[in-house]
N, C-alpha and C positions, 0 to 999 in steps of 0.2 A: 475661140473658146470651145465652140461646138466640136471641132475636129479633135481637139485634145481629149474631150470627154469620150468621144467615140473610140479613140485609140486606147484610152484607159479602160473602157468597158471591154474591149476585145482582149486586152491583156489579162483582165480579171477573169474573163471566160476561159482563156487558155490556161491560166493558173488553176482554175477549178477543174478543168479537164485533166490536168496533170495529177491532181490529187485523187480524182475519182477513178482513173483507169489503172489503179493499183501499181503505179510505178514509183511509189515513194522510196522503195528500196534501191532504185537506180541511182547511180552516181549523178552528181549535179550536171556533168557534161552531157549525159544522155537526156536529162530533163530539158536542158537548154536546146539540145538538138531537136527534140520533139516540139517544143514551143516554136522554134525557128521554122520547122517544116509546116506546122499548122498555120503560122503567119503567112508563109509563102503560098499555101493552098488558098487561103482567104483572098490574098492579093490577086492570085491567078484568076479566080472566078470573078472577083470584082472588076478586074481589067476587062473581062468579057461581059460586063454589065449583068452579072447574075448575082442575086442575093440568096444565100442559102436559107436563112430564116429559121434554122433549127440546129444551130451549132451547140452541141453538148457532148459529154463524154461518150454516150452511146453511139455517136455518129463519127467518132474518130477511132480508126483502127491502126494499130502498130504491128507491123509484120515482124517476123523473126529476124529479118535483116535490118530492122530499125526504121524501115520506110513507113511514113505516116500517110494514111489515106483518109480523106474526108468523104464520107458516104451519106446516103439517104437524102437525095435531092427532091424528095416527094413534095415538099412544100416550098421549094425554091421558086423564085420569080425573076423574070427578065425585067430589068429596069432601064428606063431611058434617062439619060443625064443631059 
C-alpha cells in the first residue's frame, strides 16, 4: 500500500509540474514525454540513493530541444537503504 501511495504522489507532483510550467498548449505526446523524463530523472537519483526533497515546477527545466533537467539539489539528501 505504501509504495502505491508514493507512486501516486509522484505522479500527482509531475502532473502539477506539467500544469505549472506553461506547457498546457503542448500536444499530449509532448506532455507525456516530459512526464516520462521527469520520472526517469527521479528514478536516476533514487537509484543513487539521493532524495531531491524539493521537486516542483520551478526545479524542472525544459530545453528548446525538449530535454528535461531536474535542478536545484540544494536541499537534497543522501539516504541509506
